[in-house]
ChimeraX commands (.cxc) that place a marker at each C-alpha (Angstrom):
marker #1 position 94.79,107.59,95.92 radius 0.5
marker #1 position 95.70,111.18,96.64 radius 0.5
marker #1 position 98.40,112.33,99.00 radius 0.5
marker #1 position 98.36,115.80,100.47 radius 0.5
marker #1 position 101.69,117.53,100.88 radius 0.5
marker #1 position 102.31,120.52,103.08 radius 0.5
marker #1 position 103.87,122.25,100.08 radius 0.5
marker #1 position 102.85,120.55,96.80 radius 0.5
marker #1 position 104.88,123.07,94.80 radius 0.5
marker #1 position 108.11,121.81,96.34 radius 0.5
marker #1 position 108.11,118.84,93.99 radius 0.5
marker #1 position 107.95,120.95,90.83 radius 0.5
marker #1 position 111.58,122.03,91.15 radius 0.5
marker #1 position 112.93,118.46,91.24 radius 0.5
marker #1 position 115.23,117.67,88.32 radius 0.5
marker #1 position 113.28,114.63,87.09 radius 0.5
marker #1 position 109.84,116.23,87.67 radius 0.5
marker #1 position 108.17,112.95,88.60 radius 0.5
marker #1 position 105.91,114.65,91.17 radius 0.5
marker #1 position 103.40,117.18,89.81 radius 0.5
marker #1 position 100.41,119.10,91.09 radius 0.5
marker #1 position 97.19,117.15,90.61 radius 0.5
marker #1 position 94.10,118.44,88.85 radius 0.5
marker #1 position 92.18,118.21,92.12 radius 0.5
marker #1 position 93.13,120.83,94.74 radius 0.5
marker #1 position 95.68,119.77,97.38 radius 0.5
marker #1 position 96.81,116.66,95.45 radius 0.5
marker #1 position 100.03,115.60,93.82 radius 0.5
marker #1 position 100.65,113.04,91.09 radius 0.5
marker #1 position 103.65,110.75,90.77 radius 0.5
marker #1 position 104.38,108.99,87.49 radius 0.5
marker #1 position 106.02,105.75,88.57 radius 0.5
marker #1 position 105.97,103.33,91.47 radius 0.5
marker #1 position 105.56,104.50,95.07 radius 0.5
marker #1 position 106.86,102.51,98.03 radius 0.5
marker #1 position 106.02,103.16,101.67 radius 0.5
marker #1 position 108.46,101.41,104.03 radius 0.5
marker #1 position 110.14,99.80,101.02 radius 0.5
marker #1 position 112.69,101.03,98.52 radius 0.5
marker #1 position 111.74,98.38,95.93 radius 0.5
marker #1 position 108.04,98.72,95.06 radius 0.5
marker #1 position 107.00,96.20,92.40 radius 0.5
marker #1 position 103.52,97.67,91.84 radius 0.5
marker #1 position 102.11,101.19,91.43 radius 0.5
marker #1 position 101.74,101.48,95.22 radius 0.5
marker #1 position 103.31,99.15,97.77 radius 0.5
marker #1 position 102.67,99.68,101.48 radius 0.5
marker #1 position 104.75,97.51,103.80 radius 0.5
marker #1 position 102.88,97.94,107.04 radius 0.5
marker #1 position 99.40,98.98,108.07 radius 0.5
marker #1 position 97.42,101.56,106.12 radius 0.5
marker #1 position 94.70,103.68,107.69 radius 0.5
marker #1 position 91.98,104.85,105.32 radius 0.5
marker #1 position 89.63,107.61,106.37 radius 0.5
marker #1 position 86.94,107.05,103.75 radius 0.5
marker #1 position 86.11,104.39,101.22 radius 0.5
marker #1 position 88.36,102.10,99.23 radius 0.5
marker #1 position 86.71,101.02,96.02 radius 0.5
marker #1 position 87.89,97.85,94.34 radius 0.5
marker #1 position 86.76,96.23,91.04 radius 0.5
marker #1 position 85.09,93.47,93.09 radius 0.5
marker #1 position 83.01,96.08,94.91 radius 0.5
marker #1 position 79.28,95.70,94.14 radius 0.5
marker #1 position 79.06,99.49,93.69 radius 0.5
marker #1 position 81.14,99.10,90.50 radius 0.5
marker #1 position 78.91,96.39,88.97 radius 0.5
marker #1 position 75.60,96.05,87.24 radius 0.5
marker #1 position 73.46,93.14,85.98 radius 0.5
marker #1 position 74.36,91.01,89.01 radius 0.5
marker #1 position 72.49,87.69,88.82 radius 0.5
marker #1 position 72.53,84.19,90.23 radius 0.5
marker #1 position 74.35,81.47,88.26 radius 0.5
marker #1 position 73.77,77.76,87.74 radius 0.5
marker #1 position 75.74,76.24,90.64 radius 0.5
marker #1 position 76.04,72.83,88.95 radius 0.5
marker #1 position 77.68,74.44,85.92 radius 0.5
marker #1 position 80.02,76.45,88.14 radius 0.5
marker #1 position 81.04,73.33,90.12 radius 0.5
marker #1 position 81.79,71.58,86.82 radius 0.5
marker #1 position 84.06,74.48,85.85 radius 0.5
marker #1 position 85.83,74.36,89.23 radius 0.5
marker #1 position 86.66,70.66,88.76 radius 0.5
marker #1 position 88.53,71.66,85.58 radius 0.5
marker #1 position 90.72,74.19,87.41 radius 0.5
marker #1 position 94.33,73.51,88.33 radius 0.5
marker #1 position 94.61,73.90,92.11 radius 0.5
marker #1 position 98.04,74.33,93.70 radius 0.5
marker #1 position 99.73,74.84,97.07 radius 0.5
marker #1 position 102.91,76.85,97.47 radius 0.5
marker #1 position 105.44,78.34,99.86 radius 0.5
marker #1 position 106.69,81.90,99.56 radius 0.5
marker #1 position 110.34,82.34,98.66 radius 0.5
marker #1 position 112.24,83.28,101.84 radius 0.5
marker #1 position 113.60,86.53,100.36 radius 0.5
marker #1 position 110.06,87.66,99.42 radius 0.5
marker #1 position 108.59,86.63,102.77 radius 0.5
marker #1 position 111.23,88.53,104.73 radius 0.5
marker #1 position 110.73,91.75,102.73 radius 0.5
marker #1 position 106.94,91.52,103.08 radius 0.5
marker #1 position 107.04,90.61,106.78 radius 0.5
marker #1 position 105.44,87.19,106.23 radius 0.5
marker #1 position 106.39,84.82,109.02 radius 0.5
marker #1 position 104.43,81.70,108.01 radius 0.5
marker #1 position 105.62,81.00,104.48 radius 0.5
marker link #1:1,2 radius 0.2
marker link #1:2,3 radius 0.2
marker link #1:3,4 radius 0.2
marker link #1:4,5 radius 0.2
marker link #1:5,6 radius 0.2
marker link #1:6,7 radius 0.2
marker link #1:7,8 radius 0.2
marker link #1:8,9 radius 0.2
marker link #1:9,10 radius 0.2
marker link #1:10,11 radius 0.2
marker link #1:11,12 radius 0.2
marker link #1:12,13 radius 0.2
marker link #1:13,14 radius 0.2
marker link #1:14,15 radius 0.2
marker link #1:15,16 radius 0.2
marker link #1:16,17 radius 0.2
marker link #1:17,18 radius 0.2
marker link #1:18,19 radius 0.2
marker link #1:19,20 radius 0.2
marker link #1:20,21 radius 0.2
marker link #1:21,22 radius 0.2
marker link #1:22,23 radius 0.2
marker link #1:23,24 radius 0.2
marker link #1:24,25 radius 0.2
marker link #1:25,26 radius 0.2
marker link #1:26,27 radius 0.2
marker link #1:27,28 radius 0.2
marker link #1:28,29 radius 0.2
marker link #1:29,30 radius 0.2
marker link #1:30,31 radius 0.2
marker link #1:31,32 radius 0.2
marker link #1:32,33 radius 0.2
marker link #1:33,34 radius 0.2
marker link #1:34,35 radius 0.2
marker link #1:35,36 radius 0.2
marker link #1:36,37 radius 0.2
marker link #1:37,38 radius 0.2
marker link #1:38,39 radius 0.2
marker link #1:39,40 radius 0.2
marker link #1:40,41 radius 0.2
marker link #1:41,42 radius 0.2
marker link #1:42,43 radius 0.2
marker link #1:43,44 radius 0.2
marker link #1:44,45 radius 0.2
marker link #1:45,46 radius 0.2
marker link #1:46,47 radius 0.2
marker link #1:47,48 radius 0.2
marker link #1:48,49 radius 0.2
marker link #1:49,50 radius 0.2
marker link #1:50,51 radius 0.2
marker link #1:51,52 radius 0.2
marker link #1:52,53 radius 0.2
marker link #1:53,54 radius 0.2
marker link #1:54,55 radius 0.2
marker link #1:55,56 radius 0.2
marker link #1:56,57 radius 0.2
marker link #1:57,58 radius 0.2
marker link #1:58,59 radius 0.2
marker link #1:59,60 radius 0.2
marker link #1:60,61 radius 0.2
marker link #1:61,62 radius 0.2
marker link #1:62,63 radius 0.2
marker link #1:63,64 radius 0.2
marker link #1:64,65 radius 0.2
marker link #1:65,66 radius 0.2
marker link #1:66,67 radius 0.2
marker link #1:67,68 radius 0.2
marker link #1:68,69 radius 0.2
marker link #1:69,70 radius 0.2
marker link #1:70,71 radius 0.2
marker link #1:71,72 radius 0.2
marker link #1:72,73 radius 0.2
marker link #1:73,74 radius 0.2
marker link #1:74,75 radius 0.2
marker link #1:75,76 radius 0.2
marker link #1:76,77 radius 0.2
marker link #1:77,78 radius 0.2
marker link #1:78,79 radius 0.2
marker link #1:79,80 radius 0.2
marker link #1:80,81 radius 0.2
marker link #1:81,82 radius 0.2
marker link #1:82,83 radius 0.2
marker link #1:83,84 radius 0.2
marker link #1:84,85 radius 0.2
marker link #1:85,86 radius 0.2
marker link #1:86,87 radius 0.2
marker link #1:87,88 radius 0.2
marker link #1:88,89 radius 0.2
marker link #1:89,90 radius 0.2
marker link #1:90,91 radius 0.2
marker link #1:91,92 radius 0.2
marker link #1:92,93 radius 0.2
marker link #1:93,94 radius 0.2
marker link #1:94,95 radius 0.2
marker link #1:95,96 radius 0.2
marker link #1:96,97 radius 0.2
marker link #1:97,98 radius 0.2
marker link #1:98,99 radius 0.2
marker link #1:99,100 radius 0.2
marker link #1:100,101 radius 0.2
marker link #1:101,102 radius 0.2
marker link #1:102,103 radius 0.2
marker link #1:103,104 radius 0.2
view
């Protein structure tokens, strides 16, 4: 994900130099976790709220990232599923409130 800043050079004078110009024009790079609407991101990028994407989002489960896609033996797959441990859970209230989850 690239973010465009109105003045990418402004980050280069920061004392910790965590923000740097990217290799692609009009991009910046941050080495660490980024939080939008949160001051405690627990992943590389955490967005608390809606995100609007003008373009494509590619994910490892996207068929464009795969090859040799083929059908599997459904009976064998059902046998494997019966060996799985299935669980139900409730979110911890402190997590649910930070993430805006109402039905925990």
